[in-house]
C-alpha positions in Angstrom: 150.1 135.7 70.7 151.1 132.1 70.1 149.3 130.3 67.7 150.1 127.1 69.7 148.1 128.2 72.4 145.1 125.1 73.3 141.5 126.4 72.6 141.2 125.3 76.8 143.6 127.9 77.3 142.4 130.7 75.6 138.3 129.5 76.7 140.1 129.8 80.9 141.2 133.6 80.3 138.0 134.0 78.2 135.9 132.9 80.9 138.1 134.7 84.2 137.7 137.9 81.9 134.2 137.9 81.6 133.7 136.9 85.4 135.9 140.1 86.6 133.9 142.4 84.3 130.3 141.1 85.8 132.3 142.0 90.0 132.7 144.6 88.2 129.6 145.7 86.5 127.4 144.8 90.2 129.7 147.1 91.4 128.2 149.7 90.1 124.7 148.4 90.2 123.0 151.2 92.4 120.9 148.8 93.6 123.9 146.4 94.1 124.7 145.6 98.3 128.0 146.7 97.5 127.5 149.8 95.1 130.0 151.9 94.7 129.0 154.7 96.8 129.6 152.5 100.3 133.0 152.0 102.2 133.0 147.9 101.0 133.0 148.5 96.7 134.8 151.6 97.6 137.4 149.5 98.1 136.6 146.1 95.9 137.8 148.5 92.8 141.1 148.6 92.7 142.1 145.5 93.9 139.3 144.2 91.3 141.4 146.3 88.9 144.8 145.3 90.0 143.0 141.4 89.3 142.1 142.7 85.8 145.7 143.8 85.1 147.7 140.7 86.7 145.0 138.7 84.1 146.0 140.8 80.5 149.9 140.6 81.9 149.5 136.5 82.4 147.3 136.6 79.4 150.1 138.1 77.1 152.9 135.8 79.1 151.4 132.3 77.8 152.5 133.9 74.2 156.4 132.5 75.4 156.5 130.4 78.7 155.7 127.1 78.1 153.2 126.4 80.8 150.4 128.3 83.1 149.1 126.2 86.0 145.6 127.2 87.3 144.6 126.0 90.4 142.3 123.7 88.9 140.9 121.8 92.0 141.4 124.2 94.4 140.4 128.0 94.0 140.3 128.4 89.9 142.8 131.2 89.9 146.4 131.2 88.7 148.5 129.5 91.6 150.7 131.3 93.8 153.8 130.7 90.8 152.7 132.9 88.3 152.0 135.5 91.4 155.3 135.8 92.4 156.9 135.6 88.7 155.1 138.2 88.0 156.0 140.3 90.5 159.6 139.5 89.6 158.7 140.1 86.1 157.4 144.5 87.2 160.6 144.5 89.4 162.9 143.8 86.2 160.3 145.0 83.4 162.4 148.3 82.0 165.7 146.4 82.3 164.0 143.6 80.2 162.4 146.3 77.8 165.1 147.6 76.9 166.8 144.1 75.4 163.5 143.6 73.1 163.2 145.3 70.2 161.0 148.4 69.4 156.9 147.2 68.7 157.6 148.3 64.4 161.1 146.8 64.4 159.4 143.2 65.2 157.1 143.8 62.5 159.4 144.7 60.5 161.4 141.1 61.4 158.4 139.0 60.8 157.5 139.9 57.8 160.5 140.2 56.5 161.0 136.1 57.9 157.7 135.6 56.1 159.1 137.0 53.2 162.0 135.5 52.8 162.0 132.0 54.4 157.9 131.7 54.1 157.8 130.5 57.4 155.4 131.8 59.8 158.1 133.6 62.8 157.8 131.9 65.6 160.7 132.9 67.9 159.9 136.5 66.3 156.2 136.2 67.3 156.8 135.2 71.5 159.8 138.2 71.2 156.1 140.4 70.7 154.0 138.4 73.0 157.4 138.9 75.5 157.4 142.8 74.8 153.4 143.2 75.0 153.4 141.3 78.1 156.0 143.4 79.9 154.3 146.8 78.7 151.4 145.7 79.9 153.4 144.8 83.4 153.8 149.3 83.1 150.1 150.4 82.5 149.1 149.4 86.3 149.4 148.0 89.3 149.0 144.1 89.8 147.5 142.6 91.9 151.1 141.6 93.7 151.6 139.0 96.3 150.8 141.3 99.1 150.0 145.0 98.3 150.4 147.6 100.5 148.1 149.2 102.8 146.9 153.1 102.4 144.1 154.9 104.4 141.6 156.0 102.1 139.0 157.6 105.5 139.7 159.3 108.4 136.9 160.6 111.0 136.4 160.7 114.9 134.6 159.4 117.0 133.3 161.5 119.0 131.8 159.4 122.5 135.6 158.3 122.7 137.5 161.8 121.0 139.7 159.5 118.8 140.8 160.1 115.4 139.6 156.4 113.1 141.2 156.0 110.3 139.5 153.2 107.4 142.6 151.0 106.0 142.5 148.8 102.9 145.1 146.1 102.0 145.1 142.6 99.6 146.9 139.8 99.7 147.1 136.8 97.4 146.7 133.3 99.6 149.8 131.4 98.4 148.5 127.6 99.8 145.1 128.2 98.8 145.9 130.3 95.4 143.3 132.9 96.4 143.5 136.7 95.5 141.8 138.3 99.4 141.7 142.4 100.6 141.3 143.5 104.3 139.7 146.6 105.0 139.7 147.3 108.9 138.1 150.3 110.8 140.6 151.5 113.9 141.1 154.1 116.4 144.3 155.8 117.2 144.8 156.5 121.0 148.3 158.2 120.2 148.6 161.6 122.0 149.5 163.7 119.3 147.1 162.1 117.0 144.6 163.0 118.9 146.0 166.4 119.2 146.1 167.2 115.6 143.4 166.0 114.3 140.7 166.0 117.2 138.9 169.4 118.2 137.9 170.6 121.2 133.6 169.8 120.4 135.1 166.3 118.9 135.4 167.2 115.5 137.9 166.1 112.9 140.6 169.0 112.9 139.4 171.3 109.5 142.8 172.6 109.4 144.6 170.0 108.8 144.7 168.5 104.7 144.5 165.3 104.3 145.7 163.7 100.3 143.5 160.8 100.8 144.1 158.1 100.2 147.7 157.8 102.4 150.3 155.1 101.6 149.9 153.4 104.8 148.4 154.3 108.2 148.0 157.4 108.5 149.8 157.8 111.7 153.9 157.9 110.6 155.3 156.4 114.1 153.1 153.0 113.4 153.2 152.9 109.2 156.6 150.7 108.9 155.2 148.2 112.0 151.9 148.1 110.6 152.8 147.5 107.0 154.5 144.6 108.4 152.2 143.3 110.6 149.6 143.2 107.7 152.5 141.4 105.8 152.7 138.5 108.4 149.0 139.0 109.5 147.5 138.1 106.2 147.2 134.0 105.4 143.9 133.1 104.8 144.7 129.9 107.7 144.5 132.9 109.9 140.7 133.9 111.1 139.5 137.4 111.3 139.5 137.5 114.6 143.0 136.5 114.8 144.3 138.6 112.7 142.1 141.5 114.8 143.4 140.0 118.8 147.1 140.3 116.9 146.6 143.7 116.4 145.2 144.7 119.0 147.9 143.0 121.3 150.9 144.7 119.6 149.8 148.1 118.8 148.5 149.6 122.1 147.8 152.5 120.6 145.9 150.9 118.3 142.0 149.8 118.8 140.5 147.6 115.7 136.9 147.9 116.0 136.0 146.7 112.5 138.2 144.1 110.2 136.4 142.6 106.8 138.0 140.2 104.9 137.1 139.3 101.1 138.1 135.7 99.4 137.7 136.6 95.8 136.9 133.0 94.4 136.5 129.9 94.1 136.2 130.1 90.2 134.5 127.8 88.3 134.8 126.8 84.6 133.1 124.8 82.3 135.5 122.0 81.1 139.1 124.0 82.7 138.3 123.7 86.8 137.7 120.5 88.8 137.2 122.0 92.0 133.4 121.1 91.9 132.1 118.1 89.9 128.4 119.1 90.5 129.2 122.6 89.1 131.8 121.5 86.6 129.0 119.4 84.8 126.0 121.7 85.6 128.2 124.3 83.0 129.3 121.8 80.6 126.0 122.0 78.9 125.8 125.5 78.8 125.9 126.2 74.9 128.6 129.6 74.7 131.1 128.9 76.2 131.7 132.0 77.6 129.5 131.9 79.9 130.0 128.7 81.3 130.6 129.9 84.7 130.4 131.5 88.2 132.0 133.2 90.2 132.1 133.0 93.6 133.2 135.5 97.0 132.7 135.9 100.5 132.3 138.9 103.2 133.7 137.9 106.6 133.5 140.3 108.9 134.3 140.7 112.8 133.8 143.5 115.1 133.9 144.5 118.8 131.4 144.8 121.1 133.1 146.5 123.6 136.3 147.6 124.4 137.8 146.9 128.4 139.6 149.5 129.4 143.5 149.9 130.8 144.7 149.7 134.1 147.2 150.5 135.7 148.6 150.0 139.2 151.2 149.9 141.3 152.1 146.3 140.6 151.2 145.4 137.7 148.9 147.0 134.5 146.9 147.0 131.0 146.4 147.7 127.8 143.1 148.3 127.0 141.6 145.6 125.1 138.3 144.5 122.5 136.2 142.0 123.4 135.3 140.8 119.9 132.2 139.5 118.9 132.0 135.5 117.4 128.3 134.1 116.6 128.5 131.0 118.6 124.8 130.4 117.1 125.8 130.1 113.8 129.0 127.0 113.5 129.8 128.1 110.0 130.4 131.8 111.8 131.9 129.9 114.6 134.3 128.3 112.6 135.2 131.1 109.3 136.2 133.1 113.6 134.6 136.0 112.5 130.8 137.9 114.0 129.1 137.8 110.3 129.7 136.7 107.0 128.2 136.2 103.6 128.5 134.8 100.7 128.1 135.5 96.9 127.6 133.6 93.3 127.9 136.1 90.9 127.1 134.0 87.1 125.9 134.3 83.3 122.1 134.4 82.8 122.4 131.8 80.8 124.4 129.3 83.0 122.4 130.1 85.5 119.0 128.8 83.8 121.6 125.1 82.9 121.7 124.8 87.4 118.3 126.2 87.6 117.0 123.0 84.7 119.0 120.4 86.8 117.0 121.0 89.4 119.6 121.6 91.6 120.2 125.2 92.1 119.2 125.4 95.5 121.3 122.7 96.9 124.7 124.3 94.5 123.4 127.7 95.7 122.9 127.0 99.2 123.6 129.8 101.3 125.0 132.3 98.7 123.5 135.1 97.4 123.2 134.9 93.8 124.0 137.8 91.0 122.5 136.7 88.0 123.8 138.3 84.7 121.6 139.3 82.1 123.4 141.6 79.1 124.4 144.8 81.1 122.4 144.3 84.0 122.8 141.9 87.3 119.3 140.8 89.3 120.0 140.2 92.7 118.3 137.8 95.0 117.2 135.0 92.5 
């Protein structure tokens, strides 16, 4: 890695790696409300792996690029341009790797350069960093600007006699620089799918083998359109109720019963981010810089309280329509366009102690559910 990399950049990557590892620990904690056996925890885990892979790639990338920008005043995550460049590099990685010598060959060149020139081989080091970066991209999935939907669960609603799917997808919002995870529970009234998947007693047909997860929506006739819909309706500026309403309107055969959006961030790192002066000032008092961070996320949910049946007459007809519940008694829920929401904060024990000692913990966390990492344990609802 490039020796010219500043301590601040090293600290940022160390902090965000620790934060994502902490979130992974939290998801695996049996006492966690998002324990991996629940559908929400199950869905978050692979997207978290994608984000960790992206961070690892970016950390290698700073060894051969002149600058790396993060959204210091807003989300605390790398700016969207980095996400786009990573996706572009992923598509061209194999071709670029073919033009770069192997790691063993580069090491031999570096040793030879040092012996001959009595100087550090900066250019060769940059080539090595580029090769490691391109190899890292090929090791697994990254968090792309848009991660295509996949069906992870299938069951039958015995009351409506319709199959329903749990579908997830991801998006990295460009304007707010926030990674987001979506999951939707959708009933399908398509006659061919009902006939194929639902038995006469309202059970899932055991003769139909479904190798989950399935890429895209399970209904092949709607899968391509659904991908396109998700791509165009996953920006942070759209509220969950707007997305669910658009889905209900655009697909007469699909009936969205629940939509959840998990918004990761903002992320706070002492001396790096500037998104909250009070939090950054308190975090700067933490003795170990590797523990001077705070990661937040929000789980938003909108659900249908009733389905208005389709009507057909000689003069006109209307499709079935969902009635989504919005908690108008909660101003924040109404602003978000959700039925319910939860705000979470994950913080190392040292940083929590600094926040608590400041006397401002209650004001800083407000209505957040706080989870404190201490060693390999997470203590929730502090």
